[in-house]
C-alpha positions as CSV (number, residue, x, y, z in Angstrom):
1,M,0.4,0.2,-0.1
2,K,1.3,3.2,-0.7
3,S,2.1,6.2,2.1
4,S,-0.8,7.3,3.8
5,Q,0.8,10.5,2.9
6,S,1.4,10.3,-0.7
7,F,-2.5,8.9,-1.5
8,K,-5.3,9.8,0.2
9,I,-8.0,7.1,0.6
10,Q,-11.6,9.0,-1.1
11,S,-14.1,5.9,-0.2
12,L,-14.3,2.1,1.7
13,L,-14.5,0.5,-2.0
14,Q,-11.4,1.9,-2.2
15,L,-9.8,0.7,0.8
16,Y,-10.7,-2.9,0.1
17,E,-9.8,-2.6,-3.2
18,M,-6.1,-2.0,-1.6
19,L,-6.4,-5.0,1.8
20,P,-5.4,-8.6,1.0
21,E,-8.3,-10.8,1.3
22,E,-7.9,-11.8,4.7
23,E,-7.3,-8.6,5.8
24,R,-11.1,-7.4,3.9
25,L,-13.0,-9.4,5.7
26,I,-11.6,-8.8,9.1
27,V,-12.2,-5.2,8.3
28,D,-15.8,-5.5,7.1
29,W,-16.3,-8.3,10.6
30,L,-14.8,-5.3,12.4
31,R,-16.9,-2.7,10.3
32,Q,-20.5,-4.5,11.4
33,L,-19.7,-5.1,15.0
34,V,-18.9,-1.7,15.6
35,K,-22.6,-0.6,13.6
36,E,-24.6,-3.1,15.3
37,N,-23.3,-1.4,18.5
38,L,-23.6,2.9,17.8
39,P,-26.8,4.3,18.1
40,T,-28.0,5.6,14.7
41,Y,-27.2,9.6,15.2
42,C,-23.8,7.9,15.2
43,K,-21.8,7.6,11.8
44,E,-18.9,6.5,9.6
45,K,-16.3,8.1,7.4
46,I,-13.1,8.0,5.7
47,S,-10.3,9.7,7.6
48,Y,-6.4,9.0,8.0
49,N,-7.4,6.9,5.5
50,V,-9.1,4.0,7.4
51,P,-12.8,3.6,8.7
52,F,-13.3,6.8,11.5
53,F,-16.0,6.5,13.6
54,Y,-17.9,9.3,15.3
55,G,-20.9,11.0,17.1
56,K,-20.9,13.9,19.7
57,K,-17.1,12.8,19.8
58,S,-14.4,10.7,17.9
59,I,-15.5,7.0,19.1
60,C,-13.4,4.2,17.2
61,I,-11.4,3.7,14.8
62,I,-10.7,0.7,12.2
63,W,-7.4,0.3,11.6
64,P,-6.6,-2.5,9.3
65,S,-3.1,-4.4,9.0
66,R,-0.9,-3.4,5.8
67,S,2.0,-5.1,6.8
68,A,3.3,-8.0,4.8
69,R,3.9,-10.0,7.8
70,R,0.7,-11.4,8.8
71,N,1.7,-13.1,11.5
72,K,2.3,-10.3,13.5
73,E,0.4,-7.4,12.8
74,R,-3.5,-7.5,12.2
75,S,-6.5,-5.5,11.6
76,S,-7.5,-3.9,15.4
77,V,-9.8,-1.1,16.4
78,W,-8.6,2.2,18.4
79,L,-11.1,3.0,20.7
80,L,-10.9,7.3,21.4
81,Y,-13.6,7.4,24.0
82,G,-13.7,3.9,25.0
83,N,-15.7,4.7,28.1
84,R,-18.6,6.7,26.4
85,F,-19.0,4.0,23.5
86,E,-22.4,3.3,24.3
87,G,-24.0,6.8,24.5
88,C,-21.7,8.6,21.7
C-alpha cells in the first residue's frame, strides 16, 4: 500500500481494493460489529485513510493491517472514547 502521506483513500471501496482478502474480511466484520452497537445517529467516514466512527465525539478507528508480515500484525479497533461508546 502506498504511504498515507502520498495517497488519500476517498471511499471504503477504494480501501477494500487495496487490502488483502483476509484483511478485507476482518475489517468488514469489525465495521459491522461497531455499526451494530452504535446509536443510529453515529456516523462513519474515511479519515486518516481508515474507517472512522463518530457521534458527538470521535468514537473509534478500525485500523487495517497493511503489513506483509501477516503473522505479527492484524487489523484492530482503536477506541478514542471507549468509556462513552454506548452514549457516543
